[in-house]
Structure formats: structure tokens, C-alpha cells
Biopython code that builds the backbone (N, CA, C, O; Angstrom):
import numpy as np
from Bio.PDB.StructureBuilder import StructureBuilder

atoms = [
    (1, "MET", "N", (0.838, -1.180, 0.000)),
    (1, "MET", "CA", (0.000, 0.000, 0.000)),
    (1, "MET", "C", (0.884, 1.244, 0.000)),
    (1, "MET", "O", (1.787, 1.369, 0.828)),
    (2, "GLU", "N", (0.627, 2.150, -0.915)),
    (2, "GLU", "CA", (1.388, 3.384, -0.967)),
    (2, "GLU", "C", (0.838, 4.374, 0.048)),
    (2, "GLU", "O", (-0.368, 4.461, 0.277)),
    (3, "ARG", "N", (1.756, 5.111, 0.647)),
    (3, "ARG", "CA", (1.360, 6.099, 1.630)),
    (3, "ARG", "C", (1.973, 7.429, 1.220)),
    (3, "ARG", "O", (3.175, 7.508, 0.965)),
    (4, "TYR", "N", (1.160, 8.471, 1.155)),
    (4, "TYR", "CA", (1.661, 9.776, 0.788)),
    (4, "TYR", "C", (1.975, 10.564, 2.046)),
    (4, "TYR", "O", (1.243, 10.499, 3.035)),
    (5, "TYR", "N", (3.058, 11.302, 1.999)),
    (5, "TYR", "CA", (3.434, 12.139, 3.119)),
    (5, "TYR", "C", (4.254, 13.289, 2.585)),
    (5, "TYR", "O", (4.722, 13.263, 1.447)),
    (6, "LYS", "N", (4.418, 14.273, 3.397)),
    (6, "LYS", "CA", (5.255, 15.387, 3.010)),
    (6, "LYS", "C", (6.473, 15.355, 3.913)),
    (6, "LYS", "O", (6.348, 15.271, 5.135)),
    (7, "CYS", "N", (7.633, 15.420, 3.320)),
    (7, "CYS", "CA", (8.850, 15.485, 4.108)),
    (7, "CYS", "C", (9.695, 16.631, 3.586)),
    (7, "CYS", "O", (9.369, 17.256, 2.578)),
    (8, "MET", "N", (10.769, 16.891, 4.279)),
    (8, "MET", "CA", (11.645, 17.976, 3.891)),
    (8, "MET", "C", (12.972, 17.406, 3.414)),
    (8, "MET", "O", (13.411, 16.351, 3.873)),
    (9, "CYS", "N", (13.588, 18.101, 2.510)),
    (9, "CYS", "CA", (14.930, 17.743, 2.062)),
    (9, "CYS", "C", (15.891, 17.948, 3.225)),
    (9, "CYS", "O", (15.818, 18.960, 3.922)),
    (10, "TRP", "N", (16.779, 17.006, 3.432)),
    (10, "TRP", "CA", (17.750, 17.100, 4.525)),
    (10, "TRP", "C", (18.694, 18.280, 4.334)),
    (10, "TRP", "O", (19.244, 18.792, 5.309)),
    (11, "TYR", "N", (18.891, 18.717, 3.099)),
    (11, "TYR", "CA", (19.870, 19.766, 2.809)),
    (11, "TYR", "C", (19.267, 21.170, 2.841)),
    (11, "TYR", "O", (19.776, 22.055, 3.528)),
    (12, "CYS", "N", (18.172, 21.369, 2.087)),
    (12, "CYS", "CA", (17.632, 22.729, 1.964)),
    (12, "CYS", "C", (16.301, 22.929, 2.687)),
    (12, "CYS", "O", (15.843, 24.062, 2.832)),
    (13, "GLY", "N", (15.677, 21.840, 3.141)),
    (13, "GLY", "CA", (14.410, 21.962, 3.867)),
    (13, "GLY", "C", (13.193, 22.135, 2.977)),
    (13, "GLY", "O", (12.099, 22.392, 3.478)),
    (14, "SER", "N", (13.360, 22.002, 1.669)),
    (14, "SER", "CA", (12.229, 22.124, 0.758)),
    (14, "SER", "C", (11.258, 20.968, 0.958)),
    (14, "SER", "O", (11.685, 19.834, 1.173)),
    (15, "PRO", "N", (9.950, 21.242, 0.890)),
    (15, "PRO", "CA", (8.978, 20.156, 1.038)),
    (15, "PRO", "C", (9.020, 19.209, -0.158)),
    (15, "PRO", "O", (9.166, 19.641, -1.302)),
    (16, "ILE", "N", (8.891, 17.922, 0.119)),
    (16, "ILE", "CA", (8.906, 16.880, -0.905)),
    (16, "ILE", "C", (7.616, 16.076, -0.751)),
    (16, "ILE", "O", (7.325, 15.569, 0.333)),
    (17, "LEU", "N", (6.849, 15.959, -1.824)),
    (17, "LEU", "CA", (5.630, 15.154, -1.787)),
    (17, "LEU", "C", (5.846, 13.968, -2.709)),
    (17, "LEU", "O", (5.806, 14.108, -3.931)),
    (18, "GLU", "N", (6.072, 12.818, -2.131)),
    (18, "GLU", "CA", (6.349, 11.595, -2.883)),
    (18, "GLU", "C", (5.663, 10.420, -2.204)),
    (18, "GLU", "O", (5.056, 10.570, -1.144)),
    (19, "THR", "N", (5.763, 9.264, -2.819)),
    (19, "THR", "CA", (5.227, 8.052, -2.212)),
    (19, "THR", "C", (6.337, 7.338, -1.457)),
    (19, "THR", "O", (7.517, 7.477, -1.779)),
    (20, "GLU", "N", (5.945, 6.582, -0.458)),
    (20, "GLU", "CA", (6.911, 5.801, 0.315)),
    (20, "GLU", "C", (6.928, 4.392, -0.256)),
    (20, "GLU", "O", (5.855, 3.849, -0.518)),
    (21, "PRO", "N", (8.051, 3.786, -0.458)),
    (21, "PRO", "CA", (9.395, 4.241, -0.125)),
    (21, "PRO", "C", (9.953, 5.167, -1.196)),
    (21, "PRO", "O", (9.546, 5.117, -2.357)),
    (22, "LEU", "N", (10.890, 6.012, -0.786)),
    (22, "LEU", "CA", (11.550, 6.914, -1.721)),
    (22, "LEU", "C", (12.470, 6.114, -2.629)),
    (22, "LEU", "O", (13.175, 5.214, -2.172)),
    (23, "GLY", "N", (12.464, 6.438, -3.895)),
    (23, "GLY", "CA", (13.341, 5.760, -4.849)),
    (23, "GLY", "C", (14.779, 6.238, -4.733)),
    (23, "GLY", "O", (15.032, 7.367, -4.313)),
    (24, "ARG", "N", (15.712, 5.387, -5.103)),
    (24, "ARG", "CA", (17.133, 5.704, -4.972)),
    (24, "ARG", "C", (17.536, 6.911, -5.799)),
    (24, "ARG", "O", (18.416, 7.664, -5.382)),
    (25, "SER", "N", (16.928, 7.117, -6.945)),
    (25, "SER", "CA", (17.329, 8.207, -7.831)),
    (25, "SER", "C", (16.545, 9.505, -7.591)),
    (25, "SER", "O", (16.754, 10.492, -8.296)),
    (26, "LEU", "N", (15.657, 9.506, -6.615)),
    (26, "LEU", "CA", (14.845, 10.689, -6.351)),
    (26, "LEU", "C", (15.710, 11.820, -5.798)),
    (26, "LEU", "O", (16.485, 11.628, -4.861)),
    (27, "GLN", "N", (15.562, 13.006, -6.400)),
    (27, "GLN", "CA", (16.329, 14.168, -5.977)),
    (27, "GLN", "C", (15.408, 15.329, -5.647)),
    (27, "GLN", "O", (14.297, 15.427, -6.169)),
    (28, "CYS", "N", (15.881, 16.200, -4.780)),
    (28, "CYS", "CA", (15.142, 17.398, -4.406)),
    (28, "CYS", "C", (15.021, 18.296, -5.631)),
    (28, "CYS", "O", (16.005, 18.523, -6.336)),
    (29, "LYS", "N", (13.829, 18.803, -5.886)),
    (29, "LYS", "CA", (13.623, 19.644, -7.058)),
    (29, "LYS", "C", (14.281, 21.012, -6.909)),
    (29, "LYS", "O", (14.532, 21.684, -7.909)),
    (30, "ASP", "N", (14.561, 21.431, -5.681)),
    (30, "ASP", "CA", (15.159, 22.753, -5.464)),
    (30, "ASP", "C", (16.683, 22.736, -5.440)),
    (30, "ASP", "O", (17.313, 23.582, -6.074)),
    (31, "CYS", "N", (17.289, 21.794, -4.726)),
    (31, "CYS", "CA", (18.753, 21.803, -4.589)),
    (31, "CYS", "C", (19.439, 20.672, -5.341)),
    (31, "CYS", "O", (20.655, 20.711, -5.525)),
    (32, "GLY", "N", (18.679, 19.651, -5.786)),
    (32, "GLY", "CA", (19.256, 18.552, -6.549)),
    (32, "GLY", "C", (19.936, 17.471, -5.723)),
    (32, "GLY", "O", (20.538, 16.560, -6.291)),
    (33, "LYS", "N", (19.858, 17.546, -4.396)),
    (33, "LYS", "CA", (20.483, 16.533, -3.536)),
    (33, "LYS", "C", (19.631, 15.259, -3.526)),
    (33, "LYS", "O", (18.409, 15.314, -3.669)),
    (34, "ASP", "N", (20.292, 14.119, -3.357)),
    (34, "ASP", "CA", (19.598, 12.832, -3.263)),
    (34, "ASP", "C", (18.761, 12.792, -1.990)),
    (34, "ASP", "O", (19.193, 13.263, -0.938)),
    (35, "LEU", "N", (17.548, 12.219, -2.093)),
    (35, "LEU", "CA", (16.667, 12.140, -0.930)),
    (35, "LEU", "C", (16.761, 10.798, -0.216)),
    (35, "LEU", "O", (16.604, 10.740, 1.003)),
    (36, "ARG", "N", (17.013, 9.721, -0.952)),
    (36, "ARG", "CA", (17.167, 8.415, -0.309)),
    (36, "ARG", "C", (18.649, 8.225, 0.016)),
    (36, "ARG", "O", (19.369, 7.500, -0.671)),
    (37, "CYS", "N", (19.073, 8.887, 1.066)),
    (37, "CYS", "CA", (20.465, 8.847, 1.480)),
    (37, "CYS", "C", (20.514, 8.784, 3.006)),
    (37, "CYS", "O", (19.499, 8.973, 3.676)),
    (38, "CYS", "N", (21.673, 8.522, 3.534)),
    (38, "CYS", "CA", (21.836, 8.389, 4.989)),
    (38, "CYS", "C", (21.338, 9.614, 5.746)),
    (38, "CYS", "O", (20.716, 9.482, 6.800)),
    (39, "LYS", "N", (21.605, 10.794, 5.221)),
    (39, "LYS", "CA", (21.254, 12.016, 5.937)),
    (39, "LYS", "C", (19.747, 12.248, 6.006)),
    (39, "LYS", "O", (19.299, 13.108, 6.765)),
    (40, "ASN", "N", (18.965, 11.515, 5.244)),
    (40, "ASN", "CA", (17.505, 11.616, 5.299)),
    (40, "ASN", "C", (16.892, 10.439, 6.058)),
    (40, "ASN", "O", (15.670, 10.333, 6.153)),
    (41, "CYS", "N", (17.728, 9.562, 6.594)),
    (41, "CYS", "CA", (17.265, 8.322, 7.227)),
    (41, "CYS", "C", (17.099, 8.478, 8.736)),
    (41, "CYS", "O", (17.833, 9.228, 9.381)),
    (42, "ARG", "N", (16.139, 7.769, 9.277)),
    (42, "ARG", "CA", (15.901, 7.813, 10.728)),
    (42, "ARG", "C", (17.051, 7.214, 11.532)),
    (42, "ARG", "O", (17.198, 7.522, 12.715)),
    (43, "PHE", "N", (17.863, 6.371, 10.914)),
    (43, "PHE", "CA", (18.976, 5.733, 11.618)),
    (43, "PHE", "C", (20.266, 6.553, 11.557)),
    (43, "PHE", "O", (21.269, 6.173, 12.162)),
    (44, "TYR", "N", (20.249, 7.668, 10.833)),
    (44, "TYR", "CA", (21.440, 8.506, 10.737)),
    (44, "TYR", "C", (21.633, 9.247, 12.062)),
    (44, "TYR", "O", (20.835, 10.112, 12.423)),
    (45, "VAL", "N", (22.693, 8.898, 12.773)),
    (45, "VAL", "CA", (23.009, 9.512, 14.061)),
    (45, "VAL", "C", (24.492, 9.831, 14.070)),
    (45, "VAL", "O", (25.335, 8.933, 14.092)),
    (46, "VAL", "N", (24.800, 11.119, 14.052)),
    (46, "VAL", "CA", (26.207, 11.529, 14.079)),
    (46, "VAL", "C", (26.826, 11.055, 15.381)),
    (46, "VAL", "O", (26.283, 11.291, 16.460)),
    (47, "GLY", "N", (27.956, 10.390, 15.275)),
    (47, "GLY", "CA", (28.653, 9.876, 16.446)),
    (47, "GLY", "C", (28.444, 8.393, 16.686)),
    (47, "GLY", "O", (29.223, 7.763, 17.402)),
    (48, "ALA", "N", (27.394, 7.825, 16.091)),
    (48, "ALA", "CA", (27.192, 6.371, 16.188)),
    (48, "ALA", "C", (28.225, 5.699, 15.278)),
    (48, "ALA", "O", (28.886, 6.373, 14.487)),
    (49, "ARG", "N", (28.364, 4.382, 15.387)),
    (49, "ARG", "CA", (29.292, 3.646, 14.526)),
    (49, "ARG", "C", (28.951, 3.941, 13.071)),
    (49, "ARG", "O", (27.852, 3.628, 12.611)),
    (50, "SER", "N", (29.870, 4.529, 12.363)),
    (50, "SER", "CA", (29.680, 4.937, 10.963)),
    (50, "SER", "C", (28.481, 5.867, 10.785)),
    (50, "SER", "O", (27.908, 5.943, 9.698)),
    (51, "ASP", "N", (28.107, 6.566, 11.839)),
    (51, "ASP", "CA", (26.968, 7.506, 11.848)),
    (51, "ASP", "C", (25.641, 6.807, 11.549)),
    (51, "ASP", "O", (24.714, 7.430, 11.030)),
    (52, "CYS", "N", (25.547, 5.512, 11.876)),
    (52, "CYS", "CA", (24.323, 4.758, 11.631)),
    (52, "CYS", "C", (23.941, 3.971, 12.883)),
    (52, "CYS", "O", (24.745, 3.208, 13.418)),
    (53, "ALA", "N", (22.706, 4.164, 13.342)),
    (53, "ALA", "CA", (22.226, 3.482, 14.546)),
    (53, "ALA", "C", (21.706, 2.072, 14.253)),
    (53, "ALA", "O", (21.399, 1.328, 15.185)),
    (54, "GLU", "N", (21.605, 1.698, 12.991)),
    (54, "GLU", "CA", (21.151, 0.350, 12.623)),
    (54, "GLU", "C", (22.376, -0.555, 12.524)),
    (54, "GLU", "O", (23.184, -0.400, 11.608)),
    (55, "PRO", "N", (22.525, -1.507, 13.463)),
    (55, "PRO", "CA", (23.735, -2.338, 13.490)),
    (55, "PRO", "C", (23.894, -3.270, 12.292)),
    (55, "PRO", "O", (25.014, -3.686, 11.994)),
    (56, "ASN", "N", (22.818, -3.609, 11.602)),
    (56, "ASN", "CA", (22.899, -4.544, 10.482)),
    (56, "ASN", "C", (23.119, -3.872, 9.131)),
    (56, "ASN", "O", (23.303, -4.556, 8.124)),
    (57, "ALA", "N", (23.102, -2.557, 9.099)),
    (57, "ALA", "CA", (23.220, -1.842, 7.825)),
    (57, "ALA", "C", (24.651, -1.842, 7.311)),
    (57, "ALA", "O", (25.607, -1.714, 8.077)),
    (58, "GLU", "N", (24.777, -1.987, 6.002)),
    (58, "GLU", "CA", (26.068, -1.807, 5.357)),
    (58, "GLU", "C", (26.151, -0.334, 4.989)),
    (58, "GLU", "O", (25.520, 0.114, 4.032)),
    (59, "VAL", "N", (26.921, 0.400, 5.745)),
    (59, "VAL", "CA", (26.929, 1.852, 5.624)),
    (59, "VAL", "C", (27.775, 2.301, 4.435)),
    (59, "VAL", "O", (28.946, 1.938, 4.329)),
    (60, "PRO", "N", (27.171, 3.100, 3.533)),
    (60, "PRO", "CA", (27.947, 3.611, 2.402)),
    (60, "PRO", "C", (28.938, 4.678, 2.860)),
    (60, "PRO", "O", (28.754, 5.301, 3.906)),
    (61, "SER", "N", (29.974, 4.879, 2.078)),
    (61, "SER", "CA", (31.003, 5.854, 2.460)),
    (61, "SER", "C", (30.495, 7.290, 2.323)),
    (61, "SER", "O", (30.877, 8.153, 3.114)),
    (62, "ASP", "N", (29.640, 7.559, 1.333)),
    (62, "ASP", "CA", (29.129, 8.909, 1.131)),
    (62, "ASP", "C", (27.695, 8.993, 1.650)),
    (62, "ASP", "O", (26.777, 8.449, 1.036)),
    (63, "LYS", "N", (27.508, 9.656, 2.748)),
    (63, "LYS", "CA", (26.202, 9.734, 3.428)),
    (63, "LYS", "C", (25.207, 10.651, 2.712)),
    (63, "LYS", "O", (24.022, 10.670, 3.046)),
    (64, "GLU", "N", (25.695, 11.408, 1.729)),
    (64, "GLU", "CA", (24.834, 12.356, 1.020)),
    (64, "GLU", "C", (24.382, 11.847, -0.344)),
    (64, "GLU", "O", (23.631, 12.537, -1.033)),
    (65, "ARG", "N", (24.816, 10.669, -0.746)),
    (65, "ARG", "CA", (24.459, 10.108, -2.047)),
    (65, "ARG", "C", (23.386, 9.044, -1.891)),
    (65, "ARG", "O", (23.302, 8.382, -0.857)),
    (66, "GLY", "N", (22.569, 8.885, -2.922)),
    (66, "GLY", "CA", (21.535, 7.865, -2.917)),
    (66, "GLY", "C", (22.142, 6.482, -2.748)),
    (66, "GLY", "O", (23.248, 6.226, -3.224)),
    (67, "ASN", "N", (21.420, 5.579, -2.066)),
    (67, "ASN", "CA", (21.956, 4.237, -1.842)),
    (67, "ASN", "C", (20.836, 3.202, -1.846)),
    (67, "ASN", "O", (19.660, 3.550, -1.952)),
    (68, "PHE", "N", (21.204, 1.944, -1.732)),
    (68, "PHE", "CA", (20.259, 0.834, -1.771)),
    (68, "PHE", "C", (20.024, 0.210, -0.396)),
    (68, "PHE", "O", (19.604, -0.944, -0.315)),
    (69, "CYS", "N", (20.283, 0.936, 0.674)),
    (69, "CYS", "CA", (20.167, 0.383, 2.024)),
    (69, "CYS", "C", (18.761, -0.171, 2.274)),
    (69, "CYS", "O", (17.766, 0.526, 2.070)),
    (70, "ASP", "N", (18.690, -1.418, 2.715)),
    (70, "ASP", "CA", (17.404, -2.057, 3.018)),
    (70, "ASP", "C", (16.762, -1.499, 4.278)),
    (70, "ASP", "O", (15.565, -1.687, 4.494)),
    (71, "TRP", "N", (17.525, -0.827, 5.100)),
    (71, "TRP", "CA", (17.030, -0.325, 6.385)),
    (71, "TRP", "C", (16.531, 1.114, 6.308)),
    (71, "TRP", "O", (16.050, 1.654, 7.304)),
    (72, "PHE", "N", (16.637, 1.734, 5.150)),
    (72, "PHE", "CA", (16.274, 3.148, 5.010)),
    (72, "PHE", "C", (14.818, 3.408, 5.382)),
    (72, "PHE", "O", (13.910, 2.726, 4.908)),
    (73, "GLN", "N", (14.617, 4.395, 6.230)),
    (73, "GLN", "CA", (13.292, 4.928, 6.561)),
    (73, "GLN", "C", (13.444, 6.432, 6.685)),
    (73, "GLN", "O", (14.435, 6.913, 7.234)),
    (74, "VAL", "N", (12.471, 7.177, 6.182)),
    (74, "VAL", "CA", (12.554, 8.632, 6.273)),
    (74, "VAL", "C", (12.568, 9.043, 7.737)),
    (74, "VAL", "O", (11.766, 8.561, 8.537)),
    (75, "ASN", "N", (13.476, 9.928, 8.073)),
    (75, "ASN", "CA", (13.595, 10.423, 9.437)),
    (75, "ASN", "C", (12.304, 11.141, 9.833)),
    (75, "ASN", "O", (11.908, 12.095, 9.163)),
    (76, "PRO", "N", (11.639, 10.703, 10.906)),
    (76, "PRO", "CA", (10.385, 11.348, 11.308)),
    (76, "PRO", "C", (10.565, 12.830, 11.639)),
    (76, "PRO", "O", (9.609, 13.600, 11.556)),
    (77, "LYS", "N", (11.767, 13.232, 12.008)),
    (77, "LYS", "CA", (12.011, 14.646, 12.295)),
    (77, "LYS", "C", (11.911, 15.499, 11.039)),
    (77, "LYS", "O", (11.717, 16.712, 11.125)),
    (78, "LEU", "N", (12.043, 14.871, 9.868)),
    (78, "LEU", "CA", (11.962, 15.602, 8.611)),
    (78, "LEU", "C", (10.575, 15.534, 7.982)),
    (78, "LEU", "O", (10.346, 16.116, 6.921)),
    (79, "LYS", "N", (9.654, 14.832, 8.623)),
    (79, "LYS", "CA", (8.292, 14.746, 8.106)),
    (79, "LYS", "C", (7.463, 15.895, 8.669)),
    (79, "LYS", "O", (7.638, 16.296, 9.820)),
    (80, "VAL", "N", (6.571, 16.412, 7.855)),
    (80, "VAL", "CA", (5.647, 17.453, 8.283)),
    (80, "VAL", "C", (4.241, 16.998, 7.914)),
    (80, "VAL", "O", (4.046, 16.270, 6.940)),
    (81, "LYS", "N", (3.278, 17.431, 8.693)),
    (81, "LYS", "CA", (1.902, 17.032, 8.424)),
    (81, "LYS", "C", (1.359, 17.785, 7.220)),
    (81, "LYS", "O", (1.620, 18.976, 7.046)),
    (82, "THR", "N", (0.597, 17.072, 6.386)),
    (82, "THR", "CA", (-0.086, 17.712, 5.277)),
    (82, "THR", "C", (-1.353, 18.350, 5.818)),
    (82, "THR", "O", (-1.731, 18.101, 6.963)),
    (83, "GLU", "N", (-2.008, 19.162, 5.019)),
    (83, "GLU", "CA", (-3.220, 19.863, 5.470)),
    (83, "GLU", "C", (-4.289, 18.881, 5.941)),
    (83, "GLU", "O", (-4.951, 19.129, 6.949)),
    (84, "GLY", "N", (-4.468, 17.771, 5.228)),
    (84, "GLY", "CA", (-5.459, 16.768, 5.622)),
    (84, "GLY", "C", (-5.141, 16.162, 6.978)),
    (84, "GLY", "O", (-6.042, 15.928, 7.783)),
    (85, "GLU", "N", (-3.856, 15.904, 7.237)),
    (85, "GLU", "CA", (-3.453, 15.340, 8.519)),
    (85, "GLU", "C", (-3.641, 16.349, 9.651)),
    (85, "GLU", "O", (-3.990, 15.972, 10.770)),
    (86, "LYS", "N", (-3.409, 17.641, 9.360)),
    (86, "LYS", "CA", (-3.591, 18.678, 10.376)),
    (86, "LYS", "C", (-5.059, 18.769, 10.771)),
    (86, "LYS", "O", (-5.384, 18.862, 11.955)),
    (87, "ALA", "N", (-5.952, 18.740, 9.769)),
    (87, "ALA", "CA", (-7.378, 18.813, 10.047)),
    (87, "ALA", "C", (-7.830, 17.589, 10.833)),
    (87, "ALA", "O", (-8.626, 17.700, 11.765)),
    (88, "GLN", "N", (-7.321, 16.428, 10.452)),
    (88, "GLN", "CA", (-7.660, 15.194, 11.148)),
    (88, "GLN", "C", (-7.155, 15.248, 12.586)),
    (88, "GLN", "O", (-7.850, 14.819, 13.508)),
    (89, "GLY", "N", (-5.954, 15.773, 12.777)),
    (89, "GLY", "CA", (-5.380, 15.891, 14.115)),
    (89, "GLY", "C", (-6.179, 16.850, 14.973)),
    (89, "GLY", "O", (-6.404, 16.573, 16.151)),
    (90, "SER", "N", (-6.616, 17.977, 14.413)),
    (90, "SER", "CA", (-7.372, 18.942, 15.204)),
    (90, "SER", "C", (-8.753, 18.383, 15.558)),
    (90, "SER", "O", (-9.268, 18.672, 16.638)),
    (91, "ALA", "N", (-9.359, 17.591, 14.673)),
    (91, "ALA", "CA", (-10.643, 16.970, 14.983)),
    (91, "ALA", "C", (-10.481, 15.977, 16.139)),
    (91, "ALA", "O", (-11.342, 15.894, 17.014)),
    (92, "LYS", "N", (-9.380, 15.231, 16.137)),
    (92, "LYS", "CA", (-9.104, 14.301, 17.238)),
    (92, "LYS", "C", (-8.915, 15.058, 18.545)),
    (92, "LYS", "O", (-9.411, 14.643, 19.592)),
    (93, "GLU", "N", (-8.190, 16.176, 18.475)),
    (93, "GLU", "CA", (-7.953, 16.981, 19.674)),
    (93, "GLU", "C", (-9.260, 17.546, 20.217)),
    (93, "GLU", "O", (-9.466, 17.570, 21.430)),
    (94, "GLN", "N", (-10.147, 18.003, 19.327)),
    (94, "GLN", "CA", (-11.441, 18.535, 19.764)),
    (94, "GLN", "C", (-12.277, 17.446, 20.422)),
    (94, "GLN", "O", (-12.910, 17.686, 21.451)),
    (95, "ALA", "N", (-12.285, 16.258, 19.841)),
    (95, "ALA", "CA", (-13.049, 15.151, 20.417)),
    (95, "ALA", "C", (-12.492, 14.766, 21.784)),
    (95, "ALA", "O", (-13.257, 14.509, 22.714)),
    (96, "LYS", "N", (-11.181, 14.724, 21.912)),
    (96, "LYS", "CA", (-10.563, 14.390, 23.199)),
    (96, "LYS", "C", (-10.878, 15.456, 24.240)),
    (96, "LYS", "O", (-11.161, 15.129, 25.393)),
    (97, "SER", "N", (-10.833, 16.714, 23.853)),
    (97, "SER", "CA", (-11.157, 17.803, 24.779)),
    (97, "SER", "C", (-12.604, 17.708, 25.250)),
    (97, "SER", "O", (-12.891, 17.912, 26.430)),
    (98, "ALA", "N", (-13.520, 17.399, 24.326)),
    (98, "ALA", "CA", (-14.924, 17.261, 24.694)),
    (98, "ALA", "C", (-15.119, 16.085, 25.651)),
    (98, "ALA", "O", (-15.888, 16.175, 26.608)),
    (99, "PHE", "N", (-14.419, 14.986, 25.385)),
    (99, "PHE", "CA", (-14.505, 13.819, 26.259)),
    (99, "PHE", "C", (-13.965, 14.142, 27.656)),
    (99, "PHE", "O", (-14.589, 13.815, 28.665)),
    (100, "ASP", "N", (-12.798, 14.789, 27.695)),
    (100, "ASP", "CA", (-12.205, 15.175, 28.981)),
    (100, "ASP", "C", (-13.099, 16.128, 29.752)),
    (100, "ASP", "O", (-13.128, 16.084, 30.981)),
    (101, "ALA", "N", (-13.836, 16.998, 29.050)),
    (101, "ALA", "CA", (-14.717, 17.958, 29.713)),
    (101, "ALA", "C", (-15.883, 17.247, 30.422)),
    (101, "ALA", "O", (-16.433, 17.770, 31.391)),
    (102, "LEU", "N", (-16.248, 16.077, 29.943)),
    (102, "LEU", "CA", (-17.327, 15.325, 30.590)),
    (102, "LEU", "C", (-16.986, 14.931, 32.018)),
    (102, "LEU", "O", (-17.879, 14.781, 32.853)),
    (103, "PHE", "N", (-15.691, 14.761, 32.306)),
    (103, "PHE", "CA", (-15.267, 14.272, 33.603)),
    (103, "PHE", "C", (-14.620, 15.345, 34.474)),
    (103, "PHE", "O", (-14.031, 15.023, 35.506)),
    (104, "SER", "N", (-14.718, 16.598, 34.081)),
    (104, "SER", "CA", (-14.138, 17.651, 34.913)),
    (104, "SER", "C", (-15.180, 18.607, 35.430)),
    (104, "SER", "O", (-14.850, 19.552, 36.147)),
]
sb = StructureBuilder()
sb.init_structure("model")
sb.init_model(0)
sb.init_chain("A")
sb.init_seg("    ")
for serial, (resi, resn, name, xyz) in enumerate(atoms, 1):
    if name == "N":
        sb.init_residue(resn, " ", resi, " ")
    sb.init_atom(name, np.array(xyz, "f"), 0.0, 1.0, " ", f" {name:<3s}", serial, name[0])
structure = sb.get_structure()
């Protein structure tokens, strides 16, 4: 099942609207940097062994270039909510507030 989300480029912060998983050759339309790379991955941690928190990953030498890593996942810190998700989130918050008000 394809899932749409909006994420930001690790380099310039431009919004990217693509399907998951990101393809190896996908590049940011604004700066041209590869998006499926270590620096866009949730396991990229500066200071970890080879800057990767996934112990089973074969870490490429260039963290800014596209790669075929099986462990790649978009870093949640680089994801932003789309308008539909924001509206859905606010509806959930309103329902929770109404529920909480019943008991206060």
C-alpha cells in the first residue's frame, strides 16, 4: 500500500511530496540533492558507529548520495503534516477535549 506524506529535504528543507518508499534516484527539485540517502534516514546519528544506529546496515562511504540500504526509513524529524493530517489531528484533539470535559 502506498502512503503519501510530506517530508523535507535534509539539505535545503524544501517540502517533498512523494510516495513511500523513496526511490534511490529521487532528488530534491530545489537543490538537486539525493533524498534516499543516509542524511535523510531515521537511523542517521552523528557519532554512532559509521553515523548509523542500525547495526545490520552496510553503511555507504558517502552519506549524502543515494543508496540501496534495506534499512532506510525517512527520518520522522523531517516529516511534516499535510493539510489533511492537520485537520484530522485537530478533529481528534477537539473530540478528546470534549470527552475530557465530561469528567471535569
